[in-house]
N, C-alpha and C positions, 0 to 999 in steps of 0.2 A: 342494518340499522333499524331500531324500533321506530315504527311509523308514528307512534305517539309523541315522539320528540322531533320528527321531521316536519318540514313545512308541508302544506298540502300540495298535491300535485297541481291543482287549479292555480294556487298562488305562484307556484314556480313557473307555470306556463306563461303567466302574465309578465314574468321577467326575463324569459328566454327560452331556449330550446332544450328539450329533454330527449335522451337517446333510448329507443326501445331495443328490446332483443331481436334475435332472428328466429328462424324455424326450429321448433321443438323437435319435430320428426327427424329432420336431417341430423341434428345433433345426436339424437338417440341412435340413429342408425349408423353414424360414424363411430359410435362407441361399441358397435356390434350387436345391437338389439334389433330383433326381427319384428317389424311393424306390419307384416302382411295379414292383417286381421281387421275386421269391421270396426273394432274399438280403436284401432290405430294406437297412438300413444297412450290413450286412456287405459288400455289394458295393463300398462305398467303401474298405474295407480294401485291395482290389486296385487300384482305379481312381483314387481321390482321397484317399489317407490324410491329407494335410494338413488336409482338411476336418473329419476326426474330430478331430484334435488342436485345431482352432480351436473346435469345439463344447465339448470338455472345458474348454478355457480360459475360455470364456464362463461356464460354470457355476462354476468356481473363483473367477473375479472377481466373480460375483454373490453368493458367500457359501457355496458348497458346500465341504464339508471332504472329501468322498469323490466320486471319479469312477468311474462304472460303465462298463466297457469295451463297445465296439461288437461284441462276440463273442456276443450273445444268439442270433442267427440263424446264426452261423458254425459249420458242422459239416463234417466230412469228406465226408459224404454229399451235403449241399447244394452244396458247392464242386464236388464230382465231376460233378454234373449240369451244371455250367457249364464242364466240361472242365479243371478245375483239379485236378491230381494231388496225391496224399497229401503230398509233400514241401513243395510250395508252399502247400497248405492249412495245414500245421502252421506255416509261416513267417508266414502271415496271422494265425493265431490268437495267436502270440507277439507279432506286431506290435501287436495290439489293446492289449495291456498296455503295450508300449513307447510307443505314442501317448499314453496317459493319463499316463505318467511324463513325457513330454516337456512336456505341458501343465502338469503340476505345476511343473516346472522354470521354465517361462515365468512362471507365476503368481509364483513366488518372486522372479524377476527384476523383476517389476513393483511388488514391495513386499508382496506377500501373505506374512506372517511366521508364520502359524499352521501347524501340521502338516497335511499332506495325504496322503490315502491313496488307493490304487487297488484297486477291486473288479472282479475278472474275472467278467464275466457268463456264467453257465451257463444258458441257456435250456432249457425242456422239449423232449422229443421232438416235440411238436406244433408247436413254432416251426419245425423243419426242414420239416414237411410244408406250412407256409405256407397253410393252408386254415382257420385259426381253431380248429383242434382243441385248442390249449392252453387254450381257454375251455370244453372239454368233458371232456378226459381220456378215461379208458377206451379206450385204443388197441387193445385185444385183444392186448397184448404181456405177457409174464411179467416179473416183477422181474428174473430172470436176463438176459432179452433187453434190457431197458432198461439194466441195468448194463452189458452189452457195448457198447451204443450210446454211453453217456456216458463210459466210462472213458478211451478214447484221447484225446479232447480235453481232458478234466479234467487228465490227466497233462501234456499240452502246456502248458496254461494255468498250472498249478502250477509247472511248470519255469521259466516266464517270469518268476516272481517278484513276483506281486501281493501285496498285504497281506492280502487276503481273497478267497474265492470266494464269489460271490453266486449261490447256487442259487435262481433266481427264477421267478416266474410258474408255479409248479408246480401243476397242476390236480388232482392225484391222489395219495393217500397211498402207492399202490403205487409210483409213480415216486419219491417222496420216499424210500422204502425203498431203492430202487436207488441214488440219489444219496448217501444216507448210507453205504451200503457202500463206495462209491468214495471218499468223502472221508476215511475212516479210513486213517490212515498216509501221507496225502499230504505231510504236513509243512506245510500251509497252513490257517489257520483258515477257517471258512466261516459264512455265515448262510443260513438256509432260510426261504424265504417263498413262501407259497401265494397263488394267486389264488382268490378266495372268492365265494360268493354267499350272503349272509346269514351264518348260523352254520355253514356247511358248505363244504367244498371244491367246486370246480366239478364234480367227479365225484360229489358227493353225500355224502362222508364227514363225520361230525361233527367239528368242529374239535378237540374234546378228543382224540379218537382219532388224528387227524392230526398234532397236535403232539407227542403223547407220546413217540414213539421218539427225538426230538432231544434229549430231556432227559438221556439217558445217553451222548451222543456228545460227548467232550471237545473235539473239533475245532470243534463248532458253538458259536459265541460269541453268536449272536442268532437268534431265530425271529420270524416274524411274517407280514405280508401285503403284497402289492403288485399292481399292475395290476387293482385292484378299484374299486368305487364308494366315494367318501369316506364315505358313511354306513355302510358295513360295516366301517369300521376299528376304532372304539371298542369294540365287543363282542369283536372278535377279539383286540385287544391285551390285554383283561382275561383271556380264556381262555389265550392264549400264556404270559402271565406266571404265572398260577396253575399251569398244567400243567408248565412246564418249569423255572420259576425263574430263567430266562435273560433278559437284556435283550431288549427287542422292537424289530424293525425294521418300519417302515410307510412305503410310498410309493404311494399310490393314484393312479389316473387322475384326470382332470379331472371325471369324472362323466359324460362323453359316452359313446356306445355304439359299439363297433366292428362294422361291417358288413363281414364277411369276404368275401362275395361281391363287393361294390362296391369293397372295400379302401378304405373311407372311414369317418370318424367322423360320428356323428349326434347330435342333441340339444343340450342346453346344458351348460356347465360348472357344477359344484356345488362345486368346490374352493375353500376360502377359508383363508388363513393363520391366521385366528383359531381354526380347528379344531385346530391343533397343541397348544394348551395343554390341551385335553381329552385328546388322545392321549398327551402326555407325563405327564399327572397319572395316567393309567391304567397307565403302565409303558413307554411308548415311548421309546427312547433314540436310535435312528437314524431320523431323519424327513426325508422328501424327497417327491418326486413322481415319477410315471411318465408314461405317455402323455399328451401335450397340456399338460403342466406345464412351463413354460419358466423361463428365468433370472429373469424379473421376479418370479414367485411364489417362488422359492428365496430371493431377497433378502428377501421378505416374511416368509418362514419364520424366516430367521436373525434378523431384526429383532424378530419376535414373541417368539422364544424368549429373546432377550437382554434383553427388557423384562418378561418374565413373572415 
C-alpha cells in the first residue's frame, strides 16, 4: 500500500497495536540462501535483491504490518571491505527501502488491504564488526565518533523515504545518544530499541537511564527492546512506558543463543505467541519477532492480538 495514502504509524499506534515482521536472516536461510558472510543479509542487496523482496512479502502475507529492511548490517565501511564504493553502497542502502516498498505493493495486489509500513533498519556499530559485539557494546568509541559513523547511512536511508527508522539492537546508552543526535531534524520518525540482558542494556546500564533520553526527542515515536530473550521483554516494556510515556516496541529473538564464533544459534526456542498478550497489557504497541522468529509465528501473533 502506498504510504502517502496510509495513516501515519504514529497515529495508528495511538489507536491500537501494530504487528511487526520476524527475522530477515532466518527467512532468507529457509529459502536456501547462504548468509555465512560478514555482510549477512545485506550481501543479497547486491547479489540477489529479489530474494529480499520475497522475504518481506512472506511476512506481509503472514500478517505483518511493518517490514524492517535488510540494511541492519549495511554500512559504507562494511561494503568498502567488499570492494563496493561509496556511490554503489548508497544505492544499495536506498534499495533496501525500495525492496520493502515493492513487497508492500505486491501484498496489496494479492488482496492485503490494510496499511503497510516500511521501517529502515539502522543496526549498531557492532553489527558492522560482525563479531557479536552488538551483544556487548562498550566499543571504546566516543559519542561523537559513533555519530560520525551513523550519520551518513542514516541520511541516505531517510532520503529513501521509509515510514520510520528502526534504530535497533542498540547495546549501549552511549550509542543511543549518538543515534538520537542524528535522528533530530532528519524529517523521518524513528523507534529506538535496545538489546538487553535482564533490567540492563548489554553494556550494563540500567534501563531507566537508557530509555530516559528518548522521552524528549519528538522524532522518536516508540521505544523498547529487540534481539533479546523473550523473558526479558515484560519488565523492559513496563520501564520503557513509565520512563518515556511513549508507545513501546518489542521484537525478541526465539530465545536461542547466538554463538558469534561459530556463527550459529544454540539452545531451544522459548518464544510463544501467547506471551504477546502480557506484553500488550504492559504497554507494547509494536509487537513482532527478531532472529529465528518466522512467518508462522507472526501469523500466530496477529491472531492472538485479534482475539485478545
